[in-house]
N, C-alpha and C positions, 0 to 999 in steps of 0.2 A: 501882902506883908513882905517886907525886905528886912534882912536880917545882916548886919555888919559883922564879917569875921575877919579876925586875926590871929596869927600863929606867932608865938614867942621864939620859933625858930628860924622864922624868915625874918630880914631886915623889915624895921620898921619903915612907913611911909616918909618921904622925903619932901612930901609936901602936902597940900590940903586935899588929901583924898583917902580912900579906905584900901587895905590891902586888898579886900575882896568883899564883895556884897552877893547875897542869896536871894533869889527871888522867885516865886513860884517853880521850884524844883531846878531853879539854873543857877549856876554858880559862875559870877563874873571875877576873875582875878585880874587886878591891874599888872600892867606891864614889871615885870620883875628884873632888876640890874643883878648882876652877878656877885653880889655880897653876900660874903660869910657873915651870917647876924652874931655867931660867937666872937669874932676877931675884928669885923668891921672893914677887912680887905677884901680886895677884888682880884682874883687871879689873873695872870698875862695873857695866855694864849686864848685865842677865840674856843678851841675845844673846851679848856677847862671853864671859860667864862658861860659856855654853852650849858655845860654841865651843873654848874653852880646856878643859874638862872631856873633851869627846870627842876633842880632838886628844892628851891625856893617855891615853886609852884606847887610841887608835891605837898610840901609842908602845910600850905594855906591849904590846898585841898582836903587833906587828911584832918585838919581842925574843923572841917564843915561835914566831914563823914564822906568824903569822896575821893576816889583814887584818879590816876591818870586815865585809866580805861575809860573814865567817863568822858573824858575830852571830846568834845565836837568841833571847836574851831580854835585855831592859835593865829596869832600875829607875830612874826618874826621880825625884828630891825636890827640891822646891821650897818655898822659904820663903814663897810667895805664890802661890796658885793663879791669881791674875789673870795673872800671866805665863806662862800655859800656853800661848797663842797665840805669843808672842813666842820661848819656848824652842823649841817645836814648828816655828816656821819656820827656825831655824838647824838644829835636830835632823835635818829633812827632806833638807837638802843633803848630811848624810854617808852617808844611806841611800836613795839614789835608787832603786835597783833593790827585791830581794825584802827587806822590811823585818823586823826581829825581833820577836818578840812584846814587848808592853811594858806596864807599870803605871806610873802617875804619881800621885805623892802631894804634897799640902801637909804640911809640918811645921812646928812650933814654933818650931826653930830648928835651922841648922846651922854645923858647927864652921867657928870664925874669921870667922863673920858671912856665909857664901857664899849666895848666892841659889839656888844650885843644885848637886847632888850626882848623879853619875851612876854607876851600876855595870852591868856587861855580862858575860854569858857566852857563851863562843863555841865552836863545835863544827866538827870536820871531817868 
């Protein structure tokens, strides 16, 4: 059985998809842009954008009863791979213990001009 998860603290989906879907003890969170749901704005730097995107992931995870400690796989999309080290420095602050598996790609463009987008899979 699958359950749709949505947090009022994270930005609403900008297309025909769910913020997250839980199925069989696994939570799949859609890619999160670095939008502050309260203001609708996006920070400027890749560091601030990484922090906001992961904060959004944490809000959605919490809505389903998970924490970032439950993360098993992340995908990071960057609009410029030269931002890898800056993104990584902030990312590491959110995953100080056992880190999830991860891939990171440079992409041509991200929605709304974002510098970073991150999705996450969590399991209990």
